[in-house]
N, C-alpha and C positions, 0 to 999 in steps of 0.2 A: 504494500499499500504506500502511496506517495502522499506526503503532506504538501498541500498547496496553500500558500498564504496569499491573500489578496488584500492590498491596502488601498483605501479610497479616501479621498479628502472631500468632505461635504461642506459646502459653504452655504449657510442659511441665506435664503433670499429675503431681504428686508422689504416688506411691503409698507410704504409710508401710511397707507390707510389703516393698517393694523397695528400701528405703534401704540404703545401704552400711554394713555392720557390721564391727566388728573380728573377724578370725578367731578361733575358739576356741583357747585355749592348752592345751598338753599338757606334763605333767612328764616329763622323761627321768630314769628312775630306774636306777641300777646296783644289782645284787644281789650280795652278797658270796658268795664261794665259797672253798674251801680250796686251789684249784689256781692260780688267776690270780695273778700276782705283783704286788706293790705297784708295782714299776717299770712294769710294763705299764699298770696303771690310771692312774697318774700321766702316763704318755706319752699315752694316749688322751685324757685330760682336757686336756692341753696342746695336742696337735695337732688334735683335732676340735672342742673347745669353747673353745680359745684362753685357757685359764687360765694364770696364772703358775705357777712351780715351787712357790711357797709355797701358793697357793690350791689347787692340785691335790693337794698333800700333805695339807692340812687336810680336804679332801673325802674323800680316800682313807682317812684315819684314821676319819672318821665312818662311811663304808661298812663298815669292818672292825668297829668297835665296835657299830653299831646293826643291822648285817645288811643295810642298804640306805641309799641316800641319793639325794635329788633332786640331779641335777647340772645341770639347766637347765629352764627353762620357755619353750617356743617354740610358734609356730603349728604345727599338725599335720604339714604337709608337710615342715617343716624338722626337727621333732622325729623324724619317721619316718626321713628320710634320714640324719640323724646317728646314730640308733639302728642302722640297717642298716650304716653305715660302721664303727661300733665292733664289731658282731657279726662282720662279715667280717674285720676286722683280728684279732679274738680267734681266730677259727677257723683263720685262716692261720697263726697263731702257736701253735696247739695249746692254747688256753685256752677254758674253758667259760663265760666271763663272759656273764651274761644282762643284757639291757637291757629294761626295761619302760616302756610309755607309759601314762600315766593322764590323763584329762581334768581339767583345773584346775577346782576347784569355785568 
């Protein structure tokens, strides 16, 4: 029996349309309402978005004054998951807090 060795060099073809791209980012926006408490908004900002007490308080004031505020800019899947978490927490606590996602321009 003979041993035959074959060597081949394979160069991957790089298709520019298939290059790895950063995922699109989405803004997570809290919408102000007259029922959801300041304490609840601060708590969700701290527990879900990991803001400090001071940062969460500043964002909450902005939401109240402006009617809404961007609380985070994240890849879609993460933004969606956090939005769902906030909404479920709000409904479980009897609050109508709304969270909206918008594509980052």
